[in-house]
C-alpha positions, -999 to +999 in steps of 0.1 A: -829+019-519-813+046-541-829+080-547-827+097-580-806+129-583-825+161-579-819+190-602-807+222-586-801+257-599-797+260-637-805+223-642-773+210-627-778+176-611-772+176-574-770+145-552-801+136-532-803+151-497-787+130-470-810+112-445-804+119-408-775+098-396-763+091-431-728+104-442-727+122-475-699+117-500-685+149-514-667+153-547-633+171-543-615+187-572-583+172-585-552+187-567-538+201-600-571+219-610-574+255-600-600+262-574-629+285-583-633+318-564-657+318-536-670+353-542-673+378-571-641+398-577-660+431-577-651+433-540-621+446-521-591+421-518-595+416-481-627+413-460-615+440-436-615+467-463-640+495-459-667+506-482-647+537-490-618+516-502-642+495-524-655+526-541-620+540-546-610+507-562-641+507-583-637+542-596-600+548-597-580+516-598-570+497-630-562+463-614-583+431-612-616+423-629-651+437-629-682+417-638-707+431-663-735+435-638-715+456-614-701+476-643-735+485-656-748+496-623-717+515-614-717+533-648-753+543-643-748+557-608-715+574-617-729+590-649-760+602-630-738+616-602-714+633-626-742+647-647-759+661-616-727+677-604-719+692-638-754+706-641-751+722-607-717+737-613-727+751-647-758+766-632-737+783-605-712+794-631-739+813-650-749+831-617-714+844-608-706+863-640-698+895-621-668+880-602-639+868-624-621+850-596-652+831-586-660+823-622-624+809-627-628+788-596-660+772-609-644+766-643-614+749-626-638+728-604-657+718-636-625+708-653-614+687-623-648+670-623-645+662-660-610+647-654-622+626-625-651+614-647-628+604-675-604+586-652-632+566-636-647+557-670-613+544-682-607+525-649-640+507-651-636+499-688-601+485-682-613+463-654-642+452-676-618+443-704-597+424-679-628+403-672-630+396-709-593+386-709-583+416-730-557+443-723-560+480-719-552+486-756-587+475-765-599+509-753-588+523-786-616+504-804-640+531-791-623+556-814-634+538-846-661+560-861-697+546-858-687+510-851-664+517-821-689+530-796-714+503-804-686+477-800-676+491-766-713+491-755-718+455-765-685+442-752-686+460-718-723+457-710-736+426-726-709+400-733-700+377-704-665+376-689-641+348-691-652+319-669-626+308-643-591+321-642-575+344-667-542+363-669-555+392-649-571+377-618-592+349-604-627+342-615-651+371-613-681+350-608-691+321-585-697+288-602-733+281-610-736+248-592-716+235-563-715+198-557-709+193-520 
């Protein structure tokens, strides 16, 4: 007696559950086909890496891919953090107008913070473009008046990345259905 296939996540057909004592046949990919990644690529390369190395990769590295969900959340948190830091530093800068040395120190600190903010924005956008199978030169699209910023927003926040492998790294997402 044969059971009908049940539908799993996203409507993909999955084989019926195995009965106790019954062996279940598993479909194996062809040897020449590339294997899908088992975890999103928005993680450190090795499992032993620390949380600090993950954030350093996320904010400052230009290699590998970054999926759109991680990009959106990371940009929101980074922009809020940088905005709060700039607001605090500019408030302190207004209070220390009597000391030239302290004022210059706060101006230098504000400048360093802006450089770090620009670097992290570029790093995350390059990784997001890698997920879309585009090179770093696509960053210049943002300089086109009016259309450029809208294009960057749509491409980095709403368009899906390349499924499977591309020229920059392995897949950034797990396959929707696994037939095992």
